[in-house]
Structure formats: C-alpha cells, structure tokens
C-alpha positions in Angstrom: 0.6 0.1 0.5 1.7 3.9 -0.7 1.3 6.0 2.0 1.9 9.9 1.2 -0.7 13.4 1.2 -2.8 12.7 -1.1 -5.5 15.7 -0.4 -5.5 19.2 1.4 -4.5 18.6 5.0 -4.2 14.8 4.2 -7.4 14.3 5.1 -11.3 13.8 5.0 -11.7 15.9 8.4 -9.1 18.2 7.3 -6.9 17.5 10.4 -4.2 15.8 9.9 -1.6 16.7 12.2 0.9 17.3 10.2 2.6 16.0 12.5 6.7 15.8 12.5 9.2 15.0 15.5 12.1 16.2 16.6 14.4 14.3 19.5 14.6 18.5 21.6 13.9 21.6 21.0 14.4 23.5 17.6 16.9 25.6 17.0 17.7 26.1 12.9 15.9 26.3 9.4 18.3 24.8 6.5 17.3 24.8 3.2 17.1 20.6 1.5 16.7 21.6 -1.7 15.2 24.5 -4.1 13.4 23.3 -7.1 12.9 26.4 -9.6 8.9 27.0 -11.7 9.3 28.9 -14.9 7.5 32.1 -14.7 4.7 32.9 -16.8 4.3 36.7 -17.9 1.4 36.4 -19.6 -1.0 40.3 -19.0 -4.2 38.7 -17.8 -7.5 40.6 -17.0 -7.0 39.6 -13.3 -2.8 40.3 -13.7 0.4 39.0 -14.6 0.9 35.2 -12.3 4.3 34.3 -12.3 5.2 30.6 -11.1 5.9 28.8 -8.1 2.8 28.5 -5.8 0.1 30.3 -4.4 -2.4 30.1 -2.2 -3.8 27.0 -0.7 -0.8 25.0 -2.9 0.1 22.7 -0.4 2.4 20.1 -2.2 1.5 16.8 -2.3 3.7 13.5 -1.2 3.5 9.8 -2.3 5.1 6.6 -1.4 4.5 4.8 -4.2 4.7 0.5 -3.1 7.2 -1.2 -5.5 4.2 -2.4 -7.6 3.3 1.3 -8.8 6.7 2.4 -8.9 7.9 -0.8 -11.6 4.4 -0.2 -12.9 4.9 3.9 -13.5 8.4 2.6 -14.8 7.4 0.2 -17.8 4.1 2.7 -18.4 5.5 6.1 -19.0 7.6 7.4 -21.0 7.8 10.9 -19.3 9.8 9.5 -16.5 13.4 10.8 -15.6 16.7 9.7 -14.7 15.7 11.1 -10.9 12.5 9.6 -10.5 12.0 7.7 -7.3 9.2 6.1 -5.4 9.4 9.3 -2.6 7.4 12.1 -5.3 6.3 15.3 -3.8 3.4 16.4 -6.2 3.6 20.7 -7.4 0.3 22.3 -8.6 2.1 26.3 -9.9 0.6 29.0 -11.0 2.3 29.2 -13.9 -0.1 26.7 -15.4 1.4 23.5 -15.7 2.2 20.3 -13.0 6.1 19.5 -11.3 7.3 15.9 -10.0 9.8 16.1 -7.6 12.3 13.2 -6.5 11.7 14.0 -2.5 14.9 12.5 -1.9 17.4 15.0 -4.7 14.6 18.0 -5.4 15.2 17.3 -8.9 12.1 16.2 -11.3 11.3 13.2 -11.2 9.3 13.1 -14.3 8.6 15.8 -17.3 5.9 18.8 -16.8 2.4 18.5 -17.5 1.1 21.8 -18.8 -2.8 22.8 -17.9 -2.9 25.8 -19.1 -3.9 27.9 -16.5 -2.7 29.1 -13.3 -3.3 26.8 -10.7 -3.8 27.7 -6.6 -5.2 25.7 -4.8 -4.7 22.5 -3.5 -4.8 18.6 -6.1 -6.3 15.4 -5.2 -3.8 11.8 -5.9 -7.4 8.9 -5.8 -6.7 7.3 -2.6 -7.5 4.2 -5.3 -3.8 4.6 -7.0 -5.3 4.0 -10.3 -3.5 7.4 -11.6 -6.2 9.4 -11.4 -5.2 13.4 -10.1 -7.5 15.6 -9.6 -7.0 19.5 -9.7 -8.6 22.3 -10.9 -7.9 25.9 -12.2 -7.7 29.0 -10.8 -7.4 31.9 -13.1 -9.3 32.0 -17.2 -6.2 32.9 -19.2 -7.6 31.2 -21.8 -11.0 29.5 -22.4 -11.9 26.3 -21.2 -11.4 26.9 -17.5 -13.0 23.9 -15.5 -11.3 21.1 -13.4 -9.0 18.3 -14.7 -8.5 14.8 -14.6 -4.9 13.8 -14.5 -3.3 10.2 -16.1 -0.1 9.7 -14.3 0.5 6.7 -15.8 -0.2 8.2 -19.4 1.0 11.7 -18.3 -1.9 13.1 -20.2 -5.1 15.3 -18.9 -7.4 12.5 -19.4 -10.5 14.8 -18.7 -12.1 18.4 -18.4 -14.9 19.6 -16.8 -15.3 23.4 -18.6 -17.6 26.2 -17.2 -20.9 24.8 -16.6 -23.9 26.5 -18.1 -26.2 25.4 -15.5 -24.4 27.0 -12.9 -26.0 29.2 -10.8 -22.8 32.0 -11.0 -20.4 32.4 -13.5 -16.6 31.9 -12.1 -15.9 28.1 -12.8 -11.9 28.3 -11.0 -11.6 25.1 -8.5 -9.4 25.8 -5.3 -11.1 23.9 -3.4 -9.4 19.8 -3.2 -11.7 17.6 -4.5 -12.1 14.0 -2.1 -13.1 10.6 -2.4 -15.7 9.6 -0.1 -16.5 5.5 -0.7 -16.8 5.1 -4.5 -17.4 8.5 -5.4 -15.5 12.2 -6.0 -16.5 15.5 -4.8 -15.7 18.5 -5.6 -16.9 21.8 -5.1 -16.9 24.7 -7.6 -16.8 28.8 -7.1 -19.3 28.6 -9.5 -21.3 27.6 -6.3 -21.9 24.0 -6.8 -21.8 20.9 -5.1 -20.6 17.8 -7.8 -20.4 14.0 -6.9 -18.7 11.9 -10.0 -18.3 7.9 -10.7 -14.6 7.6 -11.1 -12.5 5.0 -12.8 -9.0 5.1 -14.3 -8.0 8.2 -16.5 -11.9 9.7 -16.6 -14.9 10.6 -14.0 -18.7 10.8 -14.6 -21.2 13.7 -12.9 -23.4 11.4 -10.4 -25.4 14.2 -9.1 -25.0 18.2 -8.8 -25.9 20.3 -5.7 -26.6 24.1 -6.7 -27.8 26.1 -3.6 -28.9 29.8 -2.2 -29.9 31.5 0.8 -33.3 32.6 0.4 -33.1 36.8 -0.5 -29.5 35.9 -1.8 -27.2 35.0 -4.7 -25.4 32.1 -4.6 -22.0 31.6 -3.2 -18.9 30.3 -4.6 -16.8 27.9 -2.8 -12.7 27.8 -1.9 -12.4 26.1 1.0 -11.6 22.5 0.8 -15.1 20.4 1.7 -14.9 18.5 5.4 -16.3 14.9 5.7 -17.2 13.3 9.2 -18.8 9.5 8.1 -21.4 10.8 4.8 -21.5 14.0 6.4 -19.7 16.8 4.2 -19.1 20.4 5.7 -18.8 23.6 2.7 -18.5 27.0 3.2 -18.7 30.2 0.6 -17.4 33.7 -0.1 -21.7 34.9 1.3 -20.3 33.2 5.0 -22.8 30.0 5.3 -21.7 26.5 6.8 -23.5 23.8 5.0 -24.1 20.9 6.1 -24.9 18.1 3.6 -25.6 14.8 3.2 -22.9 13.6 0.5 -25.8 9.8 -0.2 -29.2 12.1 -1.4 -27.0 15.7 -1.5 -29.5 17.1 0.8 -28.7 19.9 3.3 -28.8 18.5 6.5 -27.8 22.2 8.5 -26.8 25.7 8.3 -25.3 28.2 10.0 -24.4 31.6 8.5 -21.1 32.9 9.9 -21.3 36.8 8.5 -18.7 37.2 5.5 -16.9 35.6 3.1 -15.0 31.5 4.7 -12.3 30.6 2.2 -10.0 28.5 4.8 -11.0 24.7 5.5 -12.8 23.7 8.3 -11.7 21.2 10.9 -13.7 18.5 12.6 -12.6 16.7 15.3 -14.0 13.8 17.3 -15.3 14.8 21.2 -16.6 12.0 23.3 -17.7 10.4 19.7 -19.3 13.7 18.5 -17.8 15.5 15.8 -16.7 19.4 16.1 -16.1 22.4 13.1 -14.3 25.0 13.6 -14.4 27.8 10.8 -13.8 31.0 11.0 -14.2 34.1 8.4 -12.4 36.5 6.4 -13.2 41.0 6.7 -14.6 41.1 3.3 -18.7 41.9 2.8 -18.3 44.2 5.8 -17.1 47.1 4.3 -13.4 48.9 5.4 -13.1 47.9 8.8 -15.0 44.9 10.9 -15.2 41.4 12.5 -13.7 37.7 11.8 -15.9 35.3 13.5 -14.2 32.4 14.7 -16.2 29.2 15.5 -17.2 26.3 17.3 -19.5 23.9 16.2 -21.4 20.5 17.0 -20.8 19.4 13.2 -24.0 17.8 13.4 -27.0 19.7 14.7 -24.9 23.3 13.5 -25.6 23.9 17.2 -22.4 27.3 18.4 -20.6 26.2 20.8 -18.6 29.1 20.7 -17.9 32.3 19.1 -14.5 34.6 19.0 -14.3 38.5 17.6 -11.8 39.6 16.5 -11.2 43.3 15.2 -9.6 43.6 11.1 -9.1 46.5 8.4 -9.4 46.0 4.4 -6.6 47.2 3.4 -6.0 48.6 -0.1 -2.4 48.5 -2.0 -1.7 49.2 -5.6 -5.7 49.9 -6.3 -6.6 46.1 -4.5 -8.0 45.6 -2.2 -6.8 43.1 0.6 -9.1 41.2 3.2 -8.7 40.8 7.3 -9.4 37.9 8.9 -9.2 34.3 8.5 -7.2 33.0 5.7 -5.4 29.2 6.9 -7.0 26.3 7.6 -7.0 25.8 12.1 -4.4 23.5 13.6 -5.4 21.3 16.0 -2.9 20.6 19.5 -1.7 17.2 20.1 1.1 16.5 23.0 1.2 19.7 25.6 -1.2 21.3 24.0 -4.4 19.2 23.4 -6.3 21.7 25.1 -5.8 24.1 22.1 -5.9 25.5 18.4 -3.5 27.1 16.2 -4.0 29.6 13.3 -2.9 33.2 11.7 -5.1 35.8 11.7 -5.1 39.1 8.5 -5.5 42.5 11.0 -4.0 45.1 8.3 -4.0 47.1 11.3 -1.6 49.0 10.6 -1.4 48.1 6.9 -0.6 44.3 5.9 -0.3 43.0 9.5 -1.0 40.2 11.4 -0.6 37.2 14.4 -0.6 34.2 14.9 -3.4 33.0 17.3 -3.5 30.1 19.8 -7.4 29.6 20.8 -9.0 27.4 23.9 -10.6 24.8 21.9 -13.4 23.4 25.1 -14.3 27.8 25.7 -12.9 30.1 22.1 -11.3 31.8 24.2 -7.9 33.3 22.9 -5.0 31.9 24.7 -2.3 34.0 23.3 -1.4 36.6 19.9 2.0 36.8 18.7 2.4 39.6 15.9 3.9 38.0 13.3 6.4 40.2 10.3 3.5 39.9 8.2 0.1 38.6 7.6 0.2 35.2 7.1 -2.6 32.9 4.9 -0.6 30.0 4.8 -2.1 27.2 7.5 0.1 26.2 10.3 2.0 22.6 11.5 3.2 21.2 14.3 6.2 18.8 15.3 6.1 17.6 18.6 9.3 16.0 20.6 10.5 13.0 22.8 8.8 14.2 26.3 5.6 15.5 23.8 6.4 19.3 23.1 5.1 20.9 20.1 5.7 23.3 18.6 4.6 24.9 15.4 5.9 26.0 12.4 4.1 28.4 9.8 5.2 30.8 7.0 4.4 34.6 6.2 3.4 36.6 3.2 6.8 37.8 3.0 8.2 35.0 3.3 9.5 34.3 7.1 8.9 30.9 8.4 8.6 30.9 12.6 8.6 28.0 15.3 6.3 29.1 18.1 6.2 27.2 21.3 3.0 26.3 21.2 2.0 26.2 24.9 3.9 29.4 25.9 3.6 31.0 22.3 7.6 31.7 22.2 9.7 32.4 19.2 11.9 29.8 19.1 13.1 30.8 15.7 12.3 33.6 13.2 14.2 33.4 9.6 13.8 34.8 5.8 14.5 31.8 4.0 11.8 32.7 0.4 9.7 35.8 -0.8 6.1 35.5 -0.4 4.4 32.6 1.5 0.7 32.6 1.2 0.8 28.0 0.7 0.5 25.7 2.8 3.1 23.2 4.3 3.0 20.0 4.6 5.3 17.8 7.1 7.3 14.6 6.8 9.3 13.5 9.9 11.4 16.4 10.5 11.5 18.0 7.1 9.4 20.5 5.7 8.0 21.4 2.2 6.5 24.8 0.7 5.9 27.0 -2.3 6.7 30.5 -2.7 5.1 32.7 -5.1 8.0 33.6 -7.9 9.3 30.4 -8.5 10.8 28.1 -5.3 9.7 24.3 -3.9 11.2 24.7 -1.3 12.8 21.3 1.3 13.6 22.2 4.6 15.1 20.7 7.7 14.4 21.3 11.5 17.0 21.2 13.4 
C-alpha cells in the first residue's frame, strides 16, 4: 500500500496532525533543496501570475509501493533519471504540474502543461488508479474548469469546463477534491457541489447540489470540503456553513457565519461527537469589521462558541486585501491538546497579522503573537520526545517561524522565501512548501 499526503490537510476531516518529529527543541531551519518552476509573464485581465505556488498551493507527497513504481517505469515515458518511490507533486501558478524527487529535489518526471494558473491543492486518488484531480484557478485562456490527470499516460485525460447550469458565473476551482466511498466530490467557485463516479483515467457526473440562502445569490466555494461519515461540510464567500448529506446531496443544516470564508473547516471528535471549527474573513462588511471564529456541533449546527477579532481591509496598488482568517486551523496535540492555532490578518496597521492560539473548549484566546507580516499559510506542527508541540508557520513576505505551542515563544524567525501564501506539509523533521515567484523548498528542522 502506498502512503503519503494525498489531499489538502491530509484527510477527510481536514485535521491530519501534520505533526513531524524532532528529538529535542528546534534550533534552526536549513534549506535541503530548492526546485525552480517556470515563470509565466503573460498579462491577463486578472494580472500576471508568474510561477511557484499561491493559496492554498499545498504540495502532495506519495511513497509509491514497489508495484506502482514498476508500473510507472513500464507505462510512462515521462520519467526522468531522478524518478524514485518518494515523489512530490506541485501545482503551479505558471500553469504546470511538477513532479519532484523528494530526496534530491530534481525533476522526477516531465512537467504537464495544464494551460491555466492553478492556485489550489490537487488530490491523488487513494485507489491509486493513476488519477490526479486538480482545478484551474484563473482563466488565462478558455476553457477553464476542473481536470483529471492520468499519471500513467502523463496527460490531462478529462476536463469539465464552464457549467452552463451553474448559478454563479465563475468556473474556478481552488478547493481540493475528496474521495468518499466510491465517489469523488468537488466543490466549485460557481456555487455547485459535484458528485462523480470514477474509474481509471476519467470520472462521470453522478449528481449536483446548487444552493443559495433565501434572498441571496449563490456563493462560491474556495475552501475544501471536510467530511465526517456521510456528511460533507462546505463554506462559501457569503459566509454560509452548510452540512450536506453526501448520500443524496441534500442539505442537513445551515449556519450563517457572516462573511466570506475561504479557510477550510476542520473537524475533531470529542467523546464520539464531531465538532467543526471555522473562521471567516472581513470582506463583505466594508473597510472595518470582524473575523468570526466558531466551533459548531457538526451533527446539529449548534453554536458552541464564537470568538470575534477586529480586522481591517487594506488597499495596495489599487487592489484590496481583506482581513481575517485565510489559514486552515491546526488542532493541538501533545502538551497543546487543549489548543488550536491559526493565523489572522488584521491589517491594523496595514499588512499586520498575528499568530493566534485559542482554547478548544471555550474559544478563549490563550495568546496572540505579532508576525512580521500577515499570513495566509496554514500552520503545521512538530513534537519532540517529551511531547512538547512546536508550531511551524510562514508569512506573506517569506519568513518561517517556529513557535513553542504552549507559551507562544518564538524560537526561530528566519527569512527564507519572498512570499509564502501556500500551506506546507511536514514529514518527520522535514517541511515542503512552495512560494510565490518560482521556488519550491524542502526544509529541515534542526
């Protein structure tokens, strides 16, 4: 059986601990290798997207078993001399998929040109049928939509372009897909939940859910769906949190969390009951407002607690940057089992942000720590032999931070890249993360 990190935040609950290991207390961050992507200089009506990775842009990691490794060697002419069993797959803003040898940082296969910039995180089908699912993020050219990539044939084997029946006219897909049972689920920025049957090389539409709140238009979904058993949980840019029965795509409950929510909801079981954590941005409220962080009973939608954090909107170069929460929450473990962590963009003063620890039980803020710049990247963790948890997070000007999870003490602040919007993965004491520009990094925590 192959293992790895096949989707955004690692599992259907979106709460994979991403918890690496270190023997004692972290003292430094070293760069093991740097992989360089292409840089797209085409100017579109939505800007110039360059290369590297954007938000959420999390790499995927797979350790192919012997039979899969052999099958790739037999069937694919795309492999390079650096192909190995441990592989990183990165979706880039330059419109290409990259395959990287985890050990060496060299290209393990030729890149695949998917023509449009990709901002989100893809998914490797856990059935290991060769399918890789990804959505395009910006319409540099038409069509734009959701893709299936055949990793054996090394090409785009299926594309689902603009949906003429969608209730919202924006066909980007930043959400990471998810396989539940025999079905693939995708949620789109066109306001639609898609359910597909799947087989090697392609998928077939089974059914859809299109929804909107009364007296409102359909909201686009940029966050990834979280799933508990047969229940899927989505958020959208109108502030809706929706629980869906995935068996029949019928709504179960709805919660209004006030504003645009791009961060992926996280689920955790407590005494057999699933609870959902989520937080919104400050977008639809005007120049100033509140980021609402909530804990809900995931079976009923009942509010357990709400934490309000004041934020502002920042205008820079004619563009607005919203305040609030873009990062997906990290659940504490070890000596931080009672905490959860996230990054908040306050923009007060402009471009300001902080790292925040909250108490899971009450939502009370345990502490906040000012970062050098606001952060969209989702935090990950490492623990040591004594069960101490250290949080690793990145900001949007290229700093990496290692923080004592219990106290909030900054152990390491180090400038590495130019802009880490993307979320990282952690494997043992190693971290892989992409940056805006061109660089993908593998780092070691010492």
